[in-house]
C-alpha positions in Angstrom: 79.1 113.5 189.6 78.5 114.7 186.1 75.1 115.4 184.6 75.5 112.6 182.0 76.2 110.0 184.5 73.3 111.1 186.6 71.0 110.9 183.5 72.3 107.3 182.7 71.7 106.2 186.2 68.2 107.7 186.3 67.4 106.0 183.0 68.6 102.6 184.3 66.6 103.0 187.4 63.5 103.9 185.5 63.9 100.8 183.2 64.5 98.6 186.2 61.3 99.9 187.9 59.3 99.8 184.6 60.3 96.2 183.7 57.5 94.5 185.7 55.0 97.0 184.3 56.2 96.3 180.7 55.9 92.6 181.3 52.5 93.0 182.6 51.6 95.2 179.6 52.9 92.5 177.2 50.8 89.9 178.8 47.9 92.3 178.8 48.4 93.0 175.0 48.5 89.3 174.2 45.3 88.8 176.1 43.8 91.8 174.4 44.7 90.3 171.0 43.0 87.0 171.9 39.9 89.0 172.9 40.0 91.0 169.8 40.4 87.8 167.7 37.4 86.3 169.4 35.3 89.4 168.8 36.3 89.6 165.1 35.7 85.9 164.6 32.2 86.1 166.0 31.4 89.0 163.6 33.1 87.1 160.7 30.9 84.1 161.3 28.0 86.5 161.0 29.2 87.3 157.4 30.7 90.7 158.4 33.1 91.1 155.4 35.4 93.6 157.2 35.6 91.3 160.2 36.3 88.4 157.9 39.2 90.4 156.4 40.5 91.2 159.9 40.3 87.6 161.0 42.3 86.7 157.9 44.9 89.2 158.8 45.2 87.9 162.3 45.5 84.3 161.0 48.2 85.5 158.5 50.2 87.4 161.1 49.6 85.0 164.1 48.0 87.7 166.3 45.6 86.5 168.9 45.8 83.0 167.4 48.5 80.7 166.0 49.6 81.5 162.4 47.7 79.6 159.8 48.0 80.7 156.2 45.4 78.2 155.0 42.8 79.8 157.3 44.0 83.3 156.4 43.4 82.5 152.7 40.0 81.0 153.5 38.8 84.2 155.3 40.3 86.5 152.7 38.3 84.6 150.1 35.1 84.9 152.1 35.6 88.6 152.5 36.4 89.1 148.8 33.4 87.1 147.7 31.3 89.8 149.5 33.1 92.5 147.4 35.4 93.8 150.1 38.1 95.7 148.1 41.0 95.2 150.5 40.3 91.4 150.5 40.1 91.3 146.7 43.4 93.1 146.4 44.9 90.9 149.0 43.9 87.7 147.2 45.3 89.1 143.9 48.6 89.8 145.6 48.3 86.4 147.4 47.8 84.7 144.0 50.8 86.5 142.5 52.9 85.6 145.5 51.7 82.0 145.3 52.5 81.9 141.6 55.9 83.5 142.2 56.4 81.0 145.0 55.3 78.2 142.7 57.6 79.5 140.0 60.4 79.8 142.4 59.7 76.3 143.7 59.6 75.0 140.1 62.9 76.7 139.3 64.4 75.2 142.5 63.0 71.8 141.6 64.3 72.1 138.1 67.7 73.1 139.4 67.6 70.3 141.9 66.7 67.8 139.1 69.4 69.2 136.9 71.9 68.9 139.7 70.8 65.3 140.4 71.0 64.5 136.7 74.5 65.9 136.6 75.4 63.9 139.6 73.9 60.8 138.1 75.7 61.4 134.8 79.0 62.0 136.6 78.4 58.9 138.7 77.5 56.8 135.6 80.6 58.1 133.8 82.8 57.3 136.9 81.3 53.9 137.1 81.8 53.3 133.4 85.4 54.5 133.7 86.0 52.1 136.7 84.4 49.2 134.8 86.5 50.0 131.7 89.6 50.2 133.8 88.7 46.9 135.4 88.0 45.3 132.1 91.3 46.6 130.6 93.2 45.3 133.6 91.4 41.9 133.2 92.3 41.8 129.5 95.9 42.7 130.3 96.1 40.0 132.9 94.6 37.5 130.5 97.0 38.5 127.8 100.0 38.2 130.2 98.8 34.8 131.3 98.3 33.7 127.7 101.8 34.9 126.8 103.2 33.1 129.8 101.4 29.9 128.9 102.6 30.1 125.3 106.1 30.7 126.4 105.9 27.7 128.8 104.5 25.6 125.9 107.2 26.7 123.6 109.9 26.0 126.2 108.4 22.5 126.8 108.2 21.9 123.1 111.8 22.9 122.5 112.9 20.7 125.3 110.9 17.8 124.0 112.3 18.4 120.5 115.9 18.5 121.8 115.3 15.3 123.8 113.9 13.6 120.7 116.8 14.8 118.6 119.3 13.7 121.2 117.6 10.3 121.5 117.6 10.0 117.7 121.3 10.9 117.5 122.1 8.5 120.2 120.2 5.7 118.5 122.0 6.6 115.2 125.3 6.4 116.9 124.4 3.1 118.5 123.3 1.7 115.1 126.4 3.0 113.4 128.6 1.4 116.2 126.7 -1.9 115.9 127.0 -1.9 112.1 130.7 -1.0 112.4 131.2 -3.9 114.9 129.2 -6.2 112.6 131.3 -5.1 109.6 134.5 -5.7 111.5 133.3 -9.1 112.7 132.3 -10.0 109.1 135.7 -8.8 107.8 137.5 -10.8 110.6 135.4 -13.9 109.8 136.1 -13.4 106.0 139.8 -12.9 106.7 139.9 -16.1 108.8 138.0 -18.0 106.2 140.3 -16.7 103.5 143.3 -17.7 105.5 141.9 -21.1 106.1 141.1 -21.5 102.4 144.6 -20.2 101.4 146.2 -22.6 103.8 144.3 -25.5 102.5 145.0 -24.6 98.9 148.7 -24.1 99.7 148.9 -27.5 101.3 147.0 -29.1 98.4 149.4 -27.4 95.9 152.4 -28.5 97.9 151.2 -32.0 97.8 150.5 -31.9 94.0 154.0 -30.4 93.3 155.7 -32.9 95.4 154.0 -35.8 93.7 154.9 -34.5 90.2 158.6 -33.6 90.7 159.9 -36.0 93.3 163.1 -38.2 92.3 163.4 -41.9 93.2 163.6 -42.1 96.9 167.0 -42.2 98.4 167.9 -44.5 101.1 167.9 -43.3 104.5 171.3 -43.5 106.0 170.2 -44.8 109.3 167.5 -47.2 108.1 169.0 -48.1 104.8 165.7 -47.3 103.0 165.4 -44.8 100.2 164.3 -41.2 101.4 161.0 -39.8 100.3 162.0 -36.5 98.6 158.4 -35.6 97.6 157.6 -35.3 101.3 160.5 -33.0 101.8 159.5 -30.9 98.8 155.9 -30.7 99.8 156.9 -29.6 103.3 159.2 -26.9 102.0 156.4 -25.6 99.6 153.8 -25.6 102.3 156.2 -23.7 104.6 156.9 -21.1 101.9 153.2 -20.7 101.1 152.4 -20.1 104.7 155.1 -17.4 104.9 153.7 -15.7 101.7 150.2 -15.8 103.1 151.2 -14.3 106.3 153.0 -11.5 104.4 150.2 -10.9 101.9 146.9 -12.9 102.3 145.6 -11.6 99.0 148.6 -13.0 97.0 147.2 -16.5 96.8 145.3 -18.5 94.2 142.1 -18.4 96.3 142.4 -14.7 97.3 139.8 -13.7 94.7 137.1 -15.7 96.5 137.5 -13.6 99.7 135.6 -10.3 100.2 138.7 -8.6 101.7 140.8 -9.1 98.6 138.2 -8.3 96.0 
């Protein structure tokens, strides 16, 4: 076995054997610290400025008593008021440290406030952007709906106009057809009246002609009585007038009184 290994084993053995003793020593030191704190506190309460300084240190470091910075500052102040130089110096440093701490705290608070303000500003900007986007979308939807409504109204108006125009055109066609039928009926009635007038005039003219040019009546062969030639002439004239009227109704003495021949 090498010397190094022997030394390591010996050290480990010594530590193992010394561990209980060290633990006991630690407990003993803690108890001693509490005893020392009690002794110093008694002296400090009797206005021993050095003891007051030591009590303040023990409060500051948490030796023999739980750490309490407020009590440490209190005993440093009591000692300094009695002119103990280490306590005066400690308070000066304590005040500087406090000021530095306060300054650091103020800086941190200012930074925190600045950060929160930046976050609030960013949040407000984001909210404004969202609201603007929502308002823009609402305006676009309203514009689209308005355009759709106007298009529907324009389509309905165009359809109504077309229906009115078609109805007006249909009514005009019906009126024109009725007027045309009425005109044709009037023309037919006028033509019939003209024909009747022409026929009556022709018959009257035939009678007049027969009465003015007829010779003495000849005897009828069968009856032995003279024949009435005026009747024969009137009949022939009436037959001729009827043929002329059928060929040209306007070529009669009474044609000028009919609307068709005017």
